[in-house]
C-alpha positions as CSV (number, residue, x, y, z in Angstrom):
1,M,129.1,87.7,103.1
2,P,126.0,88.8,101.0
3,R,126.8,87.6,97.3
4,S,124.6,86.6,94.6
5,S,123.1,83.3,94.3
6,R,125.5,80.5,93.1
7,H,122.6,77.8,93.5
8,P,121.7,76.1,90.2
9,Q,120.3,78.7,88.3
10,P,116.4,77.7,87.2
11,A,114.4,79.6,84.6
12,I,114.4,83.5,84.8
13,D,111.6,84.5,86.2
14,E,109.7,87.4,83.9
15,R,108.6,88.9,86.9
16,P,111.9,89.5,88.9
17,H,110.2,91.4,91.9
18,R,110.1,87.6,93.0
19,A,113.5,87.3,93.1
20,I,114.3,90.7,94.1
21,A,111.5,90.4,97.8
22,S,113.3,86.9,98.1
23,A,116.8,88.4,98.6
24,L,115.7,91.2,100.4
25,A,114.0,88.8,103.3
26,S,117.3,87.0,103.5
27,F,118.8,89.8,105.1
28,W,116.1,89.1,107.9
29,R,116.0,85.5,107.6
30,R,120.0,84.7,107.5
31,G,120.6,88.2,109.7
32,R,122.3,88.0,113.0
33,T,121.1,88.3,116.1
34,I,122.5,92.1,116.8
35,E,121.2,92.7,112.8
36,R,117.2,91.6,113.3
37,I,117.4,93.5,116.7
38,G,118.5,96.5,114.4
39,Y,115.8,96.4,112.2
40,A,113.4,95.9,114.7
41,V,114.3,98.8,116.7
42,G,114.3,100.8,113.2
43,L,111.5,99.9,112.7
44,L,109.6,100.9,116.1
45,L,111.8,104.2,115.8
46,I,109.7,104.7,112.5
47,V,106.5,103.9,114.1
48,S,107.2,106.1,116.1
49,G,107.6,109.1,114.0
50,L,104.2,107.8,111.8
51,V,102.4,108.2,115.0
52,H,102.8,111.5,115.2
53,L,102.4,112.3,111.9
54,I,98.4,111.1,112.8
55,V,98.5,113.1,115.7
56,L,99.5,116.0,113.8
57,A,97.1,115.7,110.7
58,A,94.3,115.0,113.7
59,T,94.7,117.5,115.7
60,G,95.7,120.2,113.4
61,A,99.0,121.1,115.6
62,T,101.2,123.4,114.1
63,W,104.0,122.0,112.0
64,E,106.5,125.1,112.7
65,G,108.7,125.4,115.5
66,P,111.1,124.2,117.7
67,V,108.3,122.4,120.2
68,S,106.1,121.2,117.2
69,L,105.4,117.6,117.2
70,R,106.8,117.7,113.5
71,K,110.5,117.0,115.5
72,P,109.5,113.8,116.6
73,L,107.9,113.1,113.6
74,T,110.8,113.8,111.4
75,F,113.7,112.5,114.0
76,G,111.5,109.3,114.7
77,V,111.6,108.9,110.7
78,S,115.4,109.5,109.7
79,F,116.6,107.5,112.4
80,G,114.6,105.0,112.1
81,L,115.2,104.7,108.3
82,T,118.8,105.1,108.5
83,L,119.2,102.6,111.3
84,I,117.9,99.9,109.2
85,T,119.7,101.2,106.2
86,I,122.7,101.3,108.8
87,V,122.3,97.3,110.2
88,W,121.8,96.6,106.2
89,V,124.8,98.0,104.3
90,A,127.2,97.1,107.6
91,S,126.2,93.4,106.3
92,F,128.4,93.7,103.4
93,L,131.4,94.7,105.4
94,R,134.1,92.6,106.7
95,L,133.7,92.8,110.8
96,G,134.6,90.8,113.6
97,T,131.9,89.5,115.1
98,R,132.4,91.6,118.6
99,A,133.2,94.9,116.8
100,R,130.1,94.8,114.5
101,T,128.0,93.8,117.9
102,L,129.7,96.7,119.3
103,L,129.1,99.1,116.4
104,L,125.8,98.5,115.4
105,G,124.2,97.8,119.2
106,G,125.7,101.7,120.2
107,F,124.3,102.8,117.1
108,A,120.9,101.6,117.6
109,L,121.3,102.8,121.2
110,A,122.2,105.9,119.8
111,C,119.3,106.4,117.8
112,T,116.9,105.7,120.6
113,V,118.0,108.1,122.6
114,E,118.4,110.6,120.2
115,V,114.4,109.8,119.2
116,V,113.1,109.3,123.2
117,F,114.1,112.5,124.2
118,V,113.2,114.4,121.1
119,T,110.0,112.9,121.7
120,L,109.7,113.6,125.3
121,Q,110.5,117.0,125.2
122,A,108.2,118.2,122.6
123,W,105.1,116.3,124.4
124,R,106.4,118.4,127.5
125,G,106.2,121.4,125.1
126,V,109.7,122.9,125.4
127,P,112.6,122.7,123.0
128,S,114.8,119.7,123.1
129,H,118.6,121.3,121.4
130,Y,119.9,124.1,122.6
131,N,117.5,124.1,125.8
132,V,119.5,124.9,129.5
133,Q,116.5,126.5,131.0
134,T,116.1,124.2,133.8
135,P,119.1,121.3,134.8
136,F,117.0,118.7,133.6
137,D,116.4,120.6,130.3
138,A,120.3,121.3,130.4
139,S,121.1,117.1,130.6
140,V,118.3,116.5,128.0
141,A,120.8,118.9,125.2
142,R,123.9,117.6,126.8
143,T,122.9,113.9,126.6
144,L,121.2,114.6,123.0
145,A,124.6,116.4,122.0
146,F,126.8,113.6,123.5
147,G,124.8,110.9,121.3
148,G,125.4,112.8,118.3
149,F,128.6,112.6,118.6
150,A,128.7,109.0,119.6
151,I,126.8,108.3,116.1
152,I,129.4,110.2,114.2
153,G,132.2,108.3,115.5
154,I,130.0,105.0,114.9
155,I,129.7,106.0,111.2
156,G,132.9,107.0,110.9
157,T,134.4,103.7,111.9
158,L,132.3,101.7,109.4
159,M,133.1,104.6,106.7
160,F,136.9,103.2,107.6
161,A,136.0,99.8,107.3
162,A,134.1,100.4,104.1
163,L,137.1,102.2,102.5
164,R,139.2,98.8,103.2
165,A,139.4,96.2,100.9
166,Q,136.1,94.3,100.4
167,P,136.9,91.3,97.8
168,A,134.0,89.7,97.9
169,V,131.5,92.3,97.5
170,P,131.7,93.4,93.4
171,A,132.6,96.9,92.3
172,S,129.1,98.5,91.6
173,L,128.2,97.9,95.5
174,R,131.5,98.8,97.0
175,L,131.7,102.3,95.0
176,A,127.4,102.8,96.1
177,I,128.5,101.9,99.7
178,R,131.5,103.9,100.2
179,T,130.2,107.1,98.5
180,G,127.4,106.5,100.8
181,F,129.2,106.8,104.0
182,V,130.7,109.7,103.0
183,L,128.2,111.8,102.4
184,L,126.7,110.2,105.2
185,F,129.6,111.2,107.7
186,S,129.3,115.0,105.8
187,S,125.8,115.0,107.3
188,L,126.8,114.5,110.5
189,V,129.2,117.2,110.8
190,T,127.1,119.4,109.5
191,G,124.8,118.2,112.0
192,A,127.4,118.9,114.5
193,L,128.5,122.3,113.3
194,M,124.6,123.4,113.2
195,I,124.6,121.9,117.3
196,A,128.0,123.9,118.1
197,K,126.4,127.5,116.8
198,G,123.4,127.0,118.3
199,M,124.8,126.1,121.8
200,S,127.2,128.7,121.2
201,L,124.6,131.2,120.9
202,V,122.7,130.0,124.0
203,F,125.5,130.3,126.0
204,A,126.3,133.7,125.0
205,G,122.9,134.6,125.9
206,H,121.2,134.5,122.6
207,P,118.7,131.3,122.9
208,A,116.1,133.2,120.4
209,A,119.4,133.5,117.8
210,A,119.8,130.1,118.3
211,Y,116.9,128.4,117.5
212,A,116.7,131.1,114.5
213,T,119.9,130.6,112.6
214,A,121.7,127.3,113.4
215,G,120.2,125.6,111.0
216,W,121.8,127.7,108.2
217,L,123.4,124.1,107.3
218,K,119.8,122.1,107.0
219,P,119.4,121.3,103.4
220,T,122.8,119.9,103.1
221,H,122.3,117.9,106.3
222,A,119.3,116.6,104.8
223,V,120.5,115.9,101.1
224,T,123.4,113.8,101.9
225,L,122.3,111.9,105.0
226,H,120.5,109.4,103.1
227,A,123.0,108.5,100.2
228,I,123.8,105.6,102.2
229,L,120.6,104.2,101.3
230,V,119.9,105.6,97.7
231,L,122.9,104.3,96.4
232,P,123.6,101.0,97.6
233,A,120.3,100.2,97.0
234,L,120.2,101.1,93.7
235,A,123.9,98.8,93.4
236,W,121.6,96.0,94.6
237,L,118.9,96.4,91.9
238,L,121.4,96.1,89.5
239,S,122.5,93.1,90.9
240,F,119.2,91.8,89.6
241,A,120.1,92.6,85.6
242,G,121.5,90.3,83.6
243,W,124.1,93.1,82.4
244,S,128.1,92.7,83.0
245,E,129.9,93.8,86.4
246,A,131.4,96.5,83.9
247,R,128.0,98.0,83.0
248,R,126.1,97.9,86.7
249,L,130.0,99.8,87.5
250,R,129.2,102.5,84.7
251,V,125.3,103.2,86.1
252,V,125.9,103.0,89.6
253,M,128.8,105.8,88.8
254,L,126.3,107.8,87.1
255,G,123.8,107.5,89.9
256,A,126.7,108.9,92.2
257,A,128.0,111.6,90.3
258,G,124.7,112.4,90.2
259,Y,124.5,112.7,93.9
260,V,127.8,114.2,94.4
261,V,126.8,117.6,91.9
262,L,123.7,117.5,93.8
263,T,125.2,117.7,97.3
264,M,127.7,120.3,96.1
265,A,124.8,122.4,94.7
266,V,123.2,122.6,98.0
267,A,125.8,123.0,99.6
268,L,127.2,126.0,97.9
269,E,123.6,127.5,97.8
270,D,124.0,127.2,102.0
271,L,127.1,128.9,102.3
272,I,125.9,131.6,100.0
273,G,123.2,132.3,102.0
274,L,125.8,133.7,104.8
275,P,125.8,137.6,105.2
276,R,129.5,137.8,104.1
277,M,128.8,135.9,100.6
278,T,125.8,137.7,99.5
279,A,127.4,139.5,97.0
280,T,127.9,136.7,94.8
281,A,124.3,135.6,95.2
282,S,123.1,136.5,91.9
283,A,124.8,134.7,89.9
284,A,124.7,131.7,91.8
285,A,120.9,132.1,91.9
286,I,121.0,131.1,88.0
287,A,124.1,128.8,88.2
288,L,123.6,126.8,91.6
289,P,119.5,125.7,90.5
290,M,120.9,124.4,86.9
291,L,123.5,122.5,88.4
292,S,121.0,120.6,91.3
293,A,119.1,120.1,88.5
294,L,121.7,118.6,86.8
295,G,122.5,116.2,89.7
296,V,119.4,114.9,89.8
297,L,118.9,114.1,86.0
298,A,122.0,112.3,86.4
299,F,120.5,110.3,89.3
300,I,117.4,109.6,87.8
301,A,118.7,108.7,84.6
302,A,120.9,105.8,86.7
303,G,117.6,104.7,88.1
304,V,115.4,104.7,84.8
305,L,118.6,102.4,82.7
306,A,118.5,100.1,86.5
307,L,114.7,99.5,86.0
308,N,114.8,99.3,82.5
309,G,117.8,96.5,83.0
310,L,115.6,94.5,85.1
311,A,112.9,94.4,83.0
312,R,114.5,94.0,80.0
313,S,117.3,91.4,81.3
314,P,116.1,90.2,84.7
315,A,118.7,87.9,86.0
316,A,117.9,84.1,88.1
317,G,118.6,86.1,91.1
318,G,121.0,88.7,93.1
319,I,122.4,89.7,95.9
320,E,121.7,88.0,98.8
321,H,122.8,87.8,102.4
322,D,125.1,84.6,103.6
323,W,126.8,85.8,107.2
324,H,128.3,82.5,107.3
325,S,131.4,83.3,105.0
326,H,131.2,86.6,106.3
327,D,133.9,86.8,110.0
């Protein structure tokens, strides 16, 4: 199980970044084979996305529309970063060897398929989603939809694993992981709802409406997608501060509360954007930005507190990877 260093304590380094870098590297050095594969695949997906950023900048191609190269850019970076994050966070969970291999291997495969097919269709100059114009395009759309539901199943399984007892994981990190998984799962559900709406419009004979309106939950989807990275990262960084676990937990609670408040504000804003909710739009135009700002400020405050703890009270070490005591 990933753990706080229990070896003889060296003198505290006034530059905690060395301890942080060493502990971070331990997740690669001591990682299982499936974890290293996941990290490598995730990095390749990110690189594939950044290649499209270079192409967009060099060619001046459009950033708008369903066939823009922006789509493989965002999918490559987002799926790559999410894959690396899930592999890292799953290293803190109690999972059997076979279950871990199947879940992480399946997730890496699904992420790769999503990015590859989105990229393929973008370079062909046709939409990847909601496109059933030819048998090949329809098979791509079905594959992407199937991959999305597979990802939901895998993340749901990992979420329930995280909600089980994890006695070797500090309380602050447990809270961050559980909150992150719940928000990530909600992000995937919103994505599925958007795909379902878009496909229903396509099959009803309104493909243009699908591209124009199916992304109504994109802001909520985007905000909740990377909570699984930033909240556990906050808790992990706090393990390098020489504080009590109770104090670390309070800081993580502040950050998690801020993230949840921000999510609620963005989700309400998306819902108010629906035609049946326009009567409440004027009041919400004032209240929701304030609620969003409150959530952002709470999360920023948690980050500032964490950095202050690292600077003023650095610990000799923090949470590292030690999988031999895991399964």
